[in-house]
N, C-alpha and C positions, 0 to 999 in steps of 0.2 A: 691506440685508443679507438674504441668503437662505441656505437650508440644504436639503440633500437628506437626507430621512429614509427609514427602512425600517420598515414596519409591515404585518403581515399578508402577508408575502411579496412586497410591492410597494414600489416606490420613488416618492417624491413630492418635487417641488421646492416648497418653502413659503417664504412671507414672513409678516411680522407681519400680523395681521388677515385672513389667508386662511381660507376655510371650505371644507372638503373632506370627502368621504365615504370612510371607510376600513372595512375589515373590522371586525366587531363587537369593541368593547372593553368590558370590564366597567365598570359604573358607571351612575349616573343622570344626568339632565339637571342641569347646574350643577357637576358634579364636575370637579376638576382632574386632568389626566393629564400625566405627564412621560415623554417619549419619549427614551430613552437611545441608541437606534441611529441616530446621526447619521453619515452617510457623508461629507458634505462641508459645511463651513460657511464662507461668504464666501471661496471660493478655496482654503481649506486642506483637502486631501484626506487622509482617514484610511486606515489599513491594518489592517483594513477599516473601523473606526470611529474617529472623532476622540475622543481621550482627553479626558474632562472636559466634553465638550459635551453639551447637552441642549436639547430643545425643549419648552416648556410649552404645553399646550393645554387648552381647556375643552370638555366635552361639551355640545353643544347639544341633541341628542335621538337616540334610537334609532329607526331606520327600516328598512323593507324595500324592496329594489330591485324593479324591474319583473320580471314573471314571464318565465322563459326556458323554452320548450318543448323537451322532449327526446323525439324520435321515432325509434324503431328499427324497421327493416323488413328482412326477407329475402325476396327475390323468389321466387315460385313455391313457398313453403313455408307460406303462411298465417300468418306470424309478424309481428305488429305490436304495438308497445308505445308508449304515449303517456304521458309524465309531465311534470310541471311543477316548477319550483324557483324560490323567491324567496330571494335572499341577504340575510342580516341585515347591516345596515350601521350605522355610527355617524357622525353629523355632528359634526365637531369644528371649533373655531375656534382658530387659532394665536394665543397670547397673547404669548409671548416666546421669543426665540432666545438661548441662552447659549453663548458660545464659550469 
C-alpha cells in the first residue's frame, strides 16, 4: 500500500517504513506526527484530499541540508553579492498509512 502526501508545499510518494527528508516539522526526535493532507491512497484519489485518510510518521531527527550558494552580479556596475543558505529539514519514518 502506498500514499501520496503533501507537506511543506511538496508531494511525496510514501510506503510503510520509508525514511524521507521534509521541510522542518515541529517536534523532537521520537515524536509522532500525523500527516492529514493525503492526496491519494492505494489508487483512491481525493478532491483534493482523501477524507479520513492520514499517514502516521515518527521524527528521527532534525537536520540541515547542504549549503546552497546564492551569487548575484551585475556586469560593469561593480555589484556582487554572495550569500549562503542551509535549509532546515526533518527526517521522518513512515509508521502507518490509514485509509
